N, C-alpha and C positions, 0 to 999 in steps of 0.2 A: 504493500500500500504506500509506503513512503516514496517509492520510486515513481508512483503515479502522481503524487501531489507536488505542489510547487515547493521549491527549495528555499527554506527560510534562513539559510546560513548568513547572508549579509545582515539581516535584521538582528540576529543573535550576536554577531561578532563585531559589528561596526557601529558604534554609537552615533557618529555623524550621519551615516546613511539612515539610521533609524529615525533621527530627528527630521531629516528631509522627507522621508516616507510619511511620517505623521503629519507634517505641515501640508504636504501636497494633498494627502487624503482629505483633510478638513477644508482647505481653501478651495479645492476643486469642486466640492459639494456646493459651496456658495457660488462659485462661478457658473456652474450649470443651472442653478436656480435662477440666476440672473439671465442666462441665455434663454431659458423658457419664458421668463417674465417679459423680456424685450420683444420676443416674437409675438406673444399674446397681446402686449400693449400696442405694438405697431398695427397688428391686424385689427384690433378693436377700434383703432382710430381711422383706418383706411379701408378695411375690408378688401385688401389687395395682397395677393401672394407676391406680386412684383415688388410692392413696398417692403414686404418682409425680406425678400431677396436682396434688396438694397442694403440691408443691415450687413450682409456678408461683404458687399462691395466696399462699404465704408470701413470694415475691419481689414479688408485685404490691402487697401492702399497704404496704410501705415506699416503693415507687415513687409510689403515690397520695398518701401522707402527706408525702413530702419532695421529689417532683419539681418541683412548682410553687414551693416555697420555695427549692429549689436554683437554679431559674432566677432568682428575685428576688435571691438572693445574688450571682449572677454579673453582674447589672446594677449592684449596689451596691459590690462589693468587687473586688479584684484577681483576675482570672480565672485567672492563673497560680498563685496560692497556693491557690485552691479546687481546681484540678486536682491540685496536689501533695498536699494533704491527703486528697483522695478516693483517690488511688493508694495512699497509706500505709494507709488504712482497708481497702481491698479486699485488699491484700497480707496484712494481719493476719487477715482472715477466712479466707484460704487457708491460713495457718499453723494456724489453729484446726481447719479441716477435716482437715489433715494429722495433727494431734495426735490427734484422735478416731479416725482410721483406724489409726494406729500403736498406740493403746491397745486396739484390737479392740472398740470399743464396739458393742453390739447394740441400742442405743436409737436410734430414728428422730428424736426431738425435737431433738438437737443439730444434725443436718443441716438441719432446717427453720430453726433459730435462726441458724446461721452463713450460710446462703444469704440469709436476710432481712437480716442485717447487711451482707453484700456488696452486696445490692440497694440498701440505703439509701445507702451511700457512692457507688454508681454514680449514683443519682438526684440527689445533690448535685453530683457532679463532671461528669457528662456535658453538662449545659447549658453549663457554662463551657468545656469542651473544644470543643464545637460552635460556640460563639459566638466563640471565638478565631480560627477559620478566616477569617471575613470581615474580621477586623482585620489579618491578615497576608498575605492574598491579594487582589490587585486584582479588581475586579468582573468584568472581562473573562475572568479565569482561574478564576472560581468553579466553573463547571460542570465544567471539567477537574479541578480539585482535588476536587470531589465524586465524580467518576468514580474517581479514584485512591483516595479514602477508602473508597468502596464496594468497590473491588478488594481493599484490604488487609483490610477487615473480612471479606470472603468468603474470602480466602486463609486467614485464621484459622479461619473456620467450616468450611473444608474440611480443612485439615491437623490442626487441633485434635481433632476427633472421630475422625479416622482414627488419629492417633498415640495418642490416649487409648484407643480400643478395642483397638488392636493391643497396646499395652504392658500394659493390664489383662488381655487374653487371655493374653499370654505369662507375666506374673508372677503372675496370679491375685490381684493386689492393686490397690486403687484409690488407695493412698497415693502411688504414683509420679506420678499425674496431679496430685494436690494439690501435691506438691513442685515440679513444673515450673511450675505456676501461681504459686506464691509467689515463685520466683526470677525469673520473667518480669516481674513487676510492678516490679522494681527498675529496669528499662529505662524504664518509664513515669515513675517518679519522676525519673530523670535528664532526660528530655525536658521535663517541666514545670519543673524547676529551671533548665534552660538557656535558657528563654524570657525575653525582656525583660519588665519589669513592664507589666501591662495594666490600668491603673486605669479606673474608670468614665468614660463620656463625659459631656459636658455635657447636662443635662436628665434624667439618670438619678436614681432615688430615692436619698436619702442612706443609707438603711438598709433591709434587707429586713423587711417586716412584712405583716400581712394586707391593709393598704391598698394596698401596692405590688403584691401578688399580684392583688388585685381590679382594679387599674388595668391590669395586663397582660392579664387576661382581657377587660376591657371593650374593649380594642383590637380584639378579634375581632368585636364587634357589627357586623353588617351586612356583614362580609367573608366572603361565602359561598364564595368559591373556596378560601380558606385552610381554612375549616371543612370543606369537602368533602374536602380532602386528608387531614384527620384522620379523618373518618368512614369514608372508603374503606379506609384502612389498618386501622382497628379491625375492619371487616367481614372483611378478608382474614386477619388474624392470629387473631382470636377463633374464626372458624368453619373456617378452611382450613389450620391448622397442627397436624398430629397428632403432634408430636415426643414428647409424653408417652407415646404409645402404642408408640414404637419398641422399648423393651425387651420388651414383650409380643409385638409383631409379629415381632421378630427370633427370639424363642424359639418361638412357636407356628406362624408361617408358614414360617420359613426355617431355624431352628436346631434343635439337639438338646439343648442344656443351657445354663444361664446362662453358663458359662465359654466354651463354643464360640460363643455368640451375641454375645459382647461385641464382636467385630470387625464383625459385621453391624450392630449398633447404631451403631458408628462410621461405617460406610458409609452407612447410611440418614440419619444426621444430617449427614454431609458432602455428600451428593449435591446438595441444593438450593444450598448455598454454592458448590460446584464449578460448577454451571450459572450462578450469578450471577457468579462470577469470570470465566468464559469470556465472558459477555456484556459484562462491564466491559472486558476486554482488547480486544474488538472493538467498543468503544463510539464510535468515531470518527463513524459516520453519525448517531448520536443527537444530536450537536451541531447537526445541520442540520434537526432536527424542531422546529418552532415551536408546533404545535398540541399542547401538552403535556398539556392536560386530556384530550383524546381518547386520547392514548398511555397515560395513567395508567389510564383506565377499561378499555381493552382489555387492558392488562397484567394487571389484577386478574381479569378474566374468564378470561384464559389460565391464571393461577394456579389458580383454582377448578376449571377443567376438568381440568388435569393432576392435581390432588390427587384429584378424583373417580375418574379412571382408575386412579390408584395404588391406591386402595382396592378396585378390582375385579380386580387381577391377583395371581397367586401366583408369577410368574416374576421372580426377583430382579434379573437384568440389566435387564429392562424396567421394573421398579419404580424402579430407580436412575435410569434415563433419564428417566422421568416426573417424578421429584423434581427432577432437574437442570433440566428444562424449566420447572417451577414456579419454581425459584430464579432462572432467567434472567428470567422475566417479572416477578418481584418486584423484581429489581435495577433494571429500567427504571422501574418505578413509584417506587421509593425515590429514584432519581437525580433525577427531575423534581420530586417532592414536596419534597425537601430544597432544591433550587435555588430553587423557587418561594418557600419560606419565607424564605430568606436574602435574596432580591431585594426582596420587597414589605414586609418588616418593618424599620423603622428600628432603628439600633444600640441606642438607649436602651431599646427594648422587646425586643431580640433574645434576651437571656438568659431572660426570663420566657416568651417564646413557645417557646424551645428547651426550657425546662422542661416545658411542656405537650407539646411534641413528644416528649420523652423518656418522659413518662408514656404517651403513645399508642403510640410505636414499641416501647418496651421492655415496657410494661405489657400491650399487646395479646397478645403471645405467651404471657405468664404466665397471663393470663385464659384464653387458648386452651388451655393445658395443663390447667387446671382443667375447662374445658368438655369437652374431648375425653375426659379421664379419667372424668368423671362420666357422659357419654353412653355410654362403653364399658362402665362398670359396669352400666348398664341394658340396653343392646342389643348389646354386643359391639364388638370393635375395628373390624370391617369396617363396621358400621352407623355408627359414630362418624366414620370417615374419609369415607365416601361422603356422608352427610348433611351433613357440614361443608362439603365442596366445593360441593355443590348450593346450600346456604344462602348461601355466599359469592357465587355468581352471582346469586341472586335478590335479595339485599339490595343488590348493586351496581346492578342495574336500578332498584330502588326509589329509591335515592339520586339517580341520574341524572334520574329523573322529577321529583324534588323540586327539583333545581337544574340545569336543562338547559343554561344558559349555561356551565357548567363545561367542557362539551365544546368550547367555542370559545375557551378560554383560550389566549392567544398570548404567548409569551415575549418577543416584540419590543415588545409593548405590555402589560406585566404589570399586572394589576388584582387587588387583594386581595379 
């Protein structure tokens, strides 16, 4: 049985990792409550999936502008301080969201502005937080630590939407979600403050600038396995993630009113994360799979297939199961892609590559929100979901044909 379950060694043996794990677990619940609240609030103001999709676009722009620079900062400065400053900035954006909700604002633009602000601080801080892990965790425990990190993220993505949807449905107010988010970020501030100093390694750039960003990007030249890991995630998240449509789907497919459908929005949003969390808990066998390129490709095909089937059903329990299957497949892909990047990239480049990773992993879903909202405005929610799932499968096949050796990537002999 222990070989079947997730490896808890990093939590038992590394106090610094344990603090980060705890902080991410708590703060991510608040963040996901806010994500549900923003979608519900925008849809209640506009009755437009396109308007909800614009939330993703406003989050995407700061990610693109600051993600690479944030990665360069984490190679040049103390990663602990960058993580702390980022946590303070994200907490401030949550306070601003809470304030506009308490004031009863009926303008959509403050919501776009404040989520953009939060996204910008996330873009600066996330490369530092991710680059901290290989500095405090031995290489032989990295995959176990990544499994635990995936688990805590997905617990947040499960509990956050559920709690947010339920509390908003009970109170009829989105402010409660924003309040929890603001308080939860204090734990992240504590975790960053409690870390030891993590100054740049030898060979890192002395200061972040355009040249250091270009140098980081130049590292990718010819490294097609790493490139493939980025491209495949973009395909999955841009075309196969219909979360911007959940408010409309909950109302028109399963609900009766915006108030009664809030809990359904929470369930739809939480279902992929629940599937991912379950797959993380039982991730023991994944450590014995060495052909990780093949595993990534088939996981993304599974994701696209489950999303396509989700778009074809009107049975809520079945829909939730399909979303959970999609989330489990995505977790497997994310685990191997993260470990691949940490193993093949030297520490002096790791912040900048984690910055690019942040742009891809966090930016892809935001672009996907805009894509699905736009397609739904043209062809309806069902067409947007089904076409996105099919496109995910087709583009995955195209990418594999472009670089077939990716299917042979072996973690025992990692090649960038």
